[in-house]
C-alpha positions in Angstrom: -5.3 32.0 -39.8 -2.6 30.1 -37.8 0.2 32.0 -39.5 -1.5 35.3 -38.7 -1.8 34.2 -35.0 1.9 33.2 -34.9 2.9 36.6 -36.4 0.7 38.5 -33.8 2.2 36.5 -30.9 5.7 37.2 -32.2 4.9 40.9 -32.3 3.3 40.8 -28.8 6.4 39.1 -27.4 8.7 41.7 -28.9 6.5 44.5 -27.6 6.5 43.0 -24.1 10.3 42.6 -24.1 10.7 46.2 -25.3 8.4 47.6 -22.6 10.2 45.6 -19.9 13.5 47.0 -21.0 12.1 50.6 -20.9 10.8 50.0 -17.4 14.2 48.9 -16.2 16.0 51.7 -18.0 16.4 54.1 -15.0 12.9 55.6 -14.8 12.1 56.6 -11.2 9.9 54.0 -9.4 7.0 54.6 -7.0 8.0 54.8 -3.4 5.6 51.9 -2.5 7.3 49.6 -5.0 9.7 47.0 -3.5 12.4 46.1 -5.9 13.8 43.6 -3.3 11.7 40.7 -4.7 8.7 41.3 -2.5 6.5 42.8 -5.2 6.0 41.6 -8.8 7.8 43.1 -11.8 7.2 46.8 -12.4 5.4 47.7 -15.7 5.6 51.4 -16.8 3.8 53.2 -19.6 3.8 56.8 -20.9 0.7 58.0 -22.6 1.9 60.0 -25.6 -1.5 61.7 -26.0 -1.7 63.4 -22.6 1.9 62.9 -21.4 1.0 61.1 -18.2 3.2 58.3 -17.0 1.9 55.2 -15.2 3.4 52.4 -13.1 1.6 49.0 -12.5 2.8 46.1 -10.3 1.6 43.2 -8.1 1.9 44.6 -4.6 2.5 42.1 -1.9 0.0 42.4 0.9 0.4 39.7 3.5 0.0 36.3 1.7 -1.6 37.8 -1.5 -0.9 40.4 -4.2 -3.1 43.4 -5.1 -2.6 45.2 -8.3 -1.1 48.7 -7.6 -1.5 51.7 -9.9 0.5 54.9 -9.5 0.8 58.0 -11.8 3.7 60.4 -12.1 2.7 63.9 -10.8 3.9 67.2 -12.3 6.5 67.7 -9.5 8.2 64.4 -10.5 6.9 62.3 -7.6 4.6 59.3 -7.9 1.1 59.3 -6.5 0.0 57.0 -3.7 -1.1 53.9 -5.4 -4.7 52.7 -5.8 -5.4 49.0 -5.9 -7.4 46.4 -7.7 -8.4 43.5 -5.5 -7.8 45.3 -2.2 -8.3 42.8 0.6 -10.3 40.3 -1.5 -8.1 37.3 -0.5 -7.0 36.8 -4.2 -3.8 37.7 -6.0 -3.9 40.1 -8.9 -0.7 39.6 -10.9 1.0 39.9 -14.3 -0.1 43.4 -15.3 0.2 44.5 -18.9 -0.8 47.9 -20.3 -1.1 49.8 -23.6 -2.5 53.1 -24.8 -4.6 53.6 -28.0 -4.5 56.6 -30.4 -7.3 58.4 -28.5 -5.3 58.2 -25.3 -7.3 55.5 -23.6 -5.2 53.2 -21.4 -5.9 49.5 -21.2 -4.7 47.5 -18.3 -4.9 43.7 -18.2 -3.9 41.3 -15.3 -4.4 37.8 -14.2 -6.0 36.5 -11.0 -3.8 33.6 -9.8 -6.4 31.6 -7.8 -9.1 31.6 -10.6 -6.9 31.7 -13.7 -8.9 34.5 -15.2 -7.7 37.5 -17.2 -9.3 40.9 -16.4 -9.3 44.2 -18.3 -9.8 47.8 -17.0 -9.7 51.0 -18.9 -8.9 54.6 -18.2 -10.4 57.1 -20.7 -8.4 60.1 -21.8 -9.0 63.0 -19.3 -10.3 60.7 -16.6 -8.8 59.9 -13.2 -11.2 56.9 -12.6 -10.4 53.4 -13.9 -13.3 51.3 -15.0 -14.2 48.3 -12.9 -12.2 45.3 -14.2 -14.1 42.8 -16.3 -13.2 39.2 -17.1 -12.5 39.0 -20.9 -11.7 35.3 -21.4 -14.9 33.2 -21.8 -13.2 29.8 -22.4 -12.6 27.6 -19.3 -9.1 27.0 -18.1 -6.3 28.7 -16.2 -4.9 31.8 -18.0 -2.0 34.0 -17.1 0.7 36.4 -18.4 -1.5 38.6 -20.6 0.2 40.8 -23.3 -1.6 43.6 -25.1 -1.4 45.1 -28.6 -3.6 47.6 -30.5 -4.4 46.3 -34.0 -6.6 48.7 -36.0 -9.7 49.3 -33.9 -9.2 46.3 -31.7 -7.3 45.4 -28.6 -5.6 42.0 -29.0 -5.0 40.2 -25.7 -2.7 37.2 -25.9 -2.1 35.1 -22.8 -0.7 31.7 -21.7 -3.2 29.0 -21.1 -1.9 25.8 -19.7 0.7 24.6 -22.3 -0.9 26.7 -25.0 -1.6 30.3 -25.9 -5.0 32.0 -26.1 -6.1 35.2 -27.9 -9.0 37.4 -27.1 -9.9 40.3 -29.4 -11.7 43.3 -27.7 -13.0 46.3 -29.6 -11.5 49.6 -28.4 -13.4 51.7 -25.9 -17.0 52.1 -26.9 -17.1 48.8 -29.0 -19.1 45.6 -28.6 -18.4 42.6 -26.4 -15.1 40.7 -26.7 -14.6 37.6 -28.8 -12.0 34.9 -28.1 -9.9 32.1 -29.6 -8.5 29.7 -27.1 -5.8 27.0 -27.2 -5.5 25.2 -23.9 -6.9 22.8 -21.4 -10.4 23.0 -19.8 -10.1 23.3 -16.0 -11.7 26.1 -14.0 -14.8 28.3 -14.2 -14.6 32.1 -14.4 -14.3 34.7 -11.6 -17.0 37.3 -10.9 -14.9 40.5 -10.7 -12.9 42.8 -8.4 -13.0 46.4 -7.2 -10.6 49.2 -6.9 -9.8 51.5 -4.0 -7.0 53.6 -2.7 -6.9 52.2 0.8 -3.9 50.8 2.7 
C-alpha cells in the first residue's frame, strides 16, 4: 500500500510540474490576472472533450485572496472571472484542476485560514460550477492540492503539516469521498464557500 502511495504521489508531482510548464508556455492570460506578484500562480487547463480552456488563480482582493475562474471565449478573449469566496474574509489559494474522460472539470483549492481542501466540479455542457465542498475529513492544516484521475476515481493529494495526505473521490455521480491522512491534528473543518461573479 505504501509503495502504491509513493508511486501515485510521484505521478501527481510530475503532472503538476507539466501543467505548470504548460501554463507558463506563452498562452494568453486573463486581463484580470496580475503577473507582477500580486496574484497567485496561474493554472490553465484545456478540456479536450469540449475544447474549452480555463484559467484559475488566487486573485488578491485587499488583504485576502479569492479564487478566480475565467474561460477562453471563441473570439480569443478571456471572460470576466467569477470567484469562489468573494468577500468572505478568507483566502482561497493553491488551485489545481483536471478533466475526466466525460469532460467534467474538477477544481480543488485550499483555504489558508482553515487549512481545508475544497472541491468544485463543472459538468460537461454546463456553465455553472457546483458549490465547493470540503473533501478532507481528517483534522489538520492542509494545502497545495494536486489532482489525478485514476480509473473511476479522483485522487487528491495534498500537503498536511510535514506529511502528505490523500483523499479519493468517486468521479461525478459517485458516493462520498474517503481519505487517508498523514499529518498532525490541529484545526477543525470549514463550512463552505460560495461563488459569484461580482467585483
